[in-house]
Structure formats: structure tokens, C-alpha cells
C-alpha positions as CSV (number, residue, x, y, z in Angstrom):
1,D,-94.4,-27.9,-85.0
2,Q,-96.6,-27.8,-88.1
3,G,-93.7,-28.2,-90.5
4,V,-92.4,-31.2,-88.5
5,S,-95.9,-32.8,-88.7
6,Q,-96.1,-32.2,-92.4
7,L,-92.7,-33.8,-93.0
8,R,-93.5,-36.7,-90.7
9,D,-96.8,-37.4,-92.6
10,F,-95.1,-37.2,-96.0
11,I,-92.3,-39.6,-94.9
12,N,-94.7,-42.1,-93.3
13,T,-97.1,-42.0,-96.3
14,M,-94.6,-42.1,-99.2
15,S,-91.8,-44.4,-97.8
16,V,-93.4,-47.4,-96.1
17,G,-90.8,-50.2,-95.9
18,R,-88.2,-48.1,-97.8
19,A,-84.9,-46.8,-96.8
20,V,-84.9,-43.0,-96.4
21,I,-82.3,-40.2,-96.2
22,V,-83.6,-36.7,-95.4
23,G,-81.1,-33.8,-95.4
24,G,-81.2,-30.1,-95.3
25,D,-81.8,-27.0,-93.3
26,F,-84.3,-28.1,-90.6
27,N,-84.2,-24.7,-89.0
28,L,-84.2,-26.4,-85.6
29,H,-81.5,-25.6,-83.0
30,T,-81.7,-28.9,-81.3
31,N,-79.5,-27.9,-78.4
32,T,-82.4,-25.8,-77.1
33,E,-86.2,-26.2,-76.5
34,P,-88.7,-26.4,-78.1
35,D,-86.6,-27.3,-81.2
36,R,-85.0,-30.3,-79.5
37,S,-88.4,-31.9,-78.6
38,Q,-89.8,-31.2,-82.1
39,Y,-86.8,-32.9,-83.8
40,E,-86.8,-35.8,-81.4
41,R,-90.6,-36.3,-82.2
42,L,-89.8,-36.3,-85.9
43,L,-87.2,-39.0,-85.4
44,A,-89.4,-41.1,-83.1
45,E,-92.5,-40.9,-85.3
46,T,-90.6,-41.8,-88.6
47,G,-88.0,-44.2,-87.3
48,L,-85.2,-41.9,-88.5
49,I,-81.8,-41.7,-86.9
50,D,-79.9,-38.5,-86.7
51,A,-76.6,-38.9,-88.6
52,C,-74.7,-36.6,-86.2
53,A,-75.8,-38.7,-83.2
54,A,-75.0,-41.9,-85.1
55,V,-71.3,-40.9,-85.6
56,G,-70.9,-38.8,-82.4
57,C,-70.3,-35.5,-84.2
58,P,-69.1,-32.5,-82.1
59,T,-71.8,-30.1,-83.2
60,P,-75.2,-31.7,-82.7
61,G,-77.2,-28.4,-82.3
62,R,-76.6,-27.1,-85.9
63,I,-79.7,-26.5,-88.0
64,D,-78.4,-28.4,-91.1
65,K,-79.0,-32.1,-90.6
66,F,-79.2,-35.5,-92.1
67,A,-81.4,-38.2,-90.8
68,F,-81.9,-41.8,-92.1
69,R,-83.4,-45.1,-91.7
70,S,-83.0,-48.6,-93.2
71,G,-85.8,-50.2,-95.2
72,D,-87.0,-53.7,-95.8
73,D,-84.4,-54.4,-98.5
74,V,-81.6,-52.0,-97.7
75,T,-79.6,-51.4,-94.5
76,L,-78.1,-47.9,-94.1
77,S,-75.5,-46.7,-91.7
78,A,-73.8,-43.3,-91.3
79,L,-70.0,-43.4,-91.6
80,S,-69.0,-39.8,-91.3
81,H,-70.5,-36.3,-90.7
82,R,-68.5,-33.3,-91.7
83,F,-69.1,-29.6,-92.5
84,E,-66.9,-29.0,-95.6
85,T,-65.9,-25.4,-95.0
86,D,-62.8,-25.9,-97.1
87,V,-64.5,-27.3,-100.2
88,F,-67.5,-25.1,-101.0
89,V,-65.7,-21.7,-101.4
90,G,-65.5,-19.1,-104.1
91,P,-62.3,-18.1,-106.0
92,M,-61.1,-15.9,-103.1
93,G,-61.8,-18.5,-100.5
94,E,-65.1,-17.0,-99.4
95,P,-68.0,-19.2,-98.4
96,L,-70.6,-19.9,-101.1
97,S,-73.5,-19.8,-98.6
98,D,-74.4,-18.6,-95.2
99,H,-74.6,-22.3,-94.3
100,D,-71.6,-24.6,-94.3
101,A,-72.0,-27.5,-96.7
102,L,-72.7,-30.7,-94.8
103,A,-71.5,-34.0,-96.1
104,V,-72.5,-37.3,-94.6
105,R,-71.1,-40.6,-95.9
106,F,-73.4,-43.6,-95.8
107,A,-72.8,-47.3,-96.2
108,W,-75.5,-49.5,-97.5
109,S,-76.1,-53.2,-97.9
110,A,-78.8,-55.4,-99.3
111,P,-79.5,-59.0,-98.5
């Protein structure tokens, strides 16, 4: 809860009117409470949109996430959301991390 509040405060202070993309290990399992409510609060209080929800991905509860919002001069939209388990592997095909690499493709436009 405190981490969500700190991130919210930073985003709201440092990015007024700007487009924002935030990604990483949020450590929130959003398919269960209280994590779902905390993440929804972060989105609501910053104007961010969950990239997984925007494209209808099949695994919304994962802890690795991207969220975004448009700004005054830039419009963002998520085009795809994919865990690239076939890309980030070592020479023997083993995963490089205990988290699958998440790739989200965005489109942007400016007036």
C-alpha cells in the first residue's frame, strides 16, 4: 500500500500533462485481494491504463506489468502484450530470469 502511494505521488508530481509508460515487477497479484484493489487505486489515481487490460491479454494476474497514459501532446495506445519466453534464454534454452520478459508494443501519435 505504501509503495503504491509513493509511486502514485511520484507519477503525479513529475509527469503533469505528460505521456507516461511505467513497467516492471509490481509484485501485485491482481487476480487476488488486496493486490487487485491496490493496483486499481494506482491506475485510478494516476490516470494510467493497464496494458494487459487494453489488449485483452489472457494472463491479467501476473506481477510483471506495463501501464500507460496519454499526455497533452502525445496519444499512446497499447498494441500487443506478450511474455517473450522464447527470446530471453541462455545458450542452452534456459530462462535468463525467474520472470518471463514482458514486451508491450505501443503506438503513439502527436497532433
